[in-house]
N, C-alpha and C positions, 0 to 999 in steps of 0.2 A: 334152182336152184342152193343158194348159200342161206341160211340162216342166222342168226351175229344173235349172244343174248349175253346181254352185260353181271355182267357175277357180280363181282367185286363197287366196288362203291368210290366215292372219293377224299376215303381219308385218307392221306401218303401217295399217294399219286401224285411222278413228276408232272412241269405242266405241261412237255411235247406228247406226255402217255392225254392228258387230260385233251387235249388240243385238236389229238387224233379220234378221243371217242365225240361230242363235237363237229365237227366232222359227218362220221356217223351218222350221227342225231341218239346219241348211246347214253344222251346225259343220265339218265338216273338205274341204278341200282335193279332190275328183273326185266331193264327194258330190250326192244329184239328187232332188226333190225331182214329185211327178205329181198335179199335182193337176184333181179332172174336171172340178169347177162352181167354181172361182176367185170367190171373192169382192170387192166392192171392198175390204177393206181388201189381203186379199193381194193382190191387181195393186197399189195401193199400193203399199206394200214390195217389193212387185220393181220400178220405178221407180223408185224410192230405192238398190238397188244393183245396174241394166240393166249397170256399167261390171264388173261385179268379177265377172258370171255369161256365161253361153250360157243362151238363150231362148225354146223353143220350141212352135209347134203341133206332140204327137208322135202316131200315129198308135195304130189300134188293134192293128196286124200288131205296130207293134214296143215298144208295151207287153204284149206277155201274150209280147215272146219274153223282155221284161228280169222280168214275173215268171217266168217257168219257170228266166232264169237265175241265177234273186238275190234272190225275191223269196221274200215264206209268204205263205197268205190275202189276205187284201184289205192289205197295205203302202203307204204313198206312199212313205217314206222308204226308198233303197236305197244299198247307196253301191261304188263304178261305179272300176274296173282305168287308169288312164291313157292320154290315147287310143293305138292302135298304129298309126306314123305320124306319129306330135307332133302337135302342133300351137303354134305363134305366140300366146301369151299375150300381148306386148303391144298387140296393134293388134286394133280390133274387126273382123264380119263384112261384107264379103268375105271379106278380105287373113287378119286373124289370123282368131280366139274367139272374139273377148270379144265378147256386146249385141243382139238378136235377128234367129235364126237362120232365118224362118217352119215350111219342113216340110225346110229343111239338117239340122233337128232328131235327127234317125228320121236320115241317117246317123251324127253320130256321136257317136250309145248304142249303134251295134253299134259302132262301132271301139271302142268304152270294156268292152263285154260279155267 
């Protein structure tokens, strides 16, 4: 499963990037989408916005916690809190929070519940 969390807001975002966010249901800052089997189209959209989001492989346990805290039924869209302890939103992973976190995305999601 892949989790994508929008980190950047709406200011100074190009129109085609904003359209990609809308298609992925990432309309607000700190919103999250989880795809169990991402399609090639979704992976292409992720490639387009990878400099504005945090993403990575989410574990089943973290997904269950996310569903318990934020979700109802089999929802794939979640609104999260800003992370406890703060984040560096200007730099890429490992110094900042943007980009591919691989397995470390679980820690970020747990800080945002």
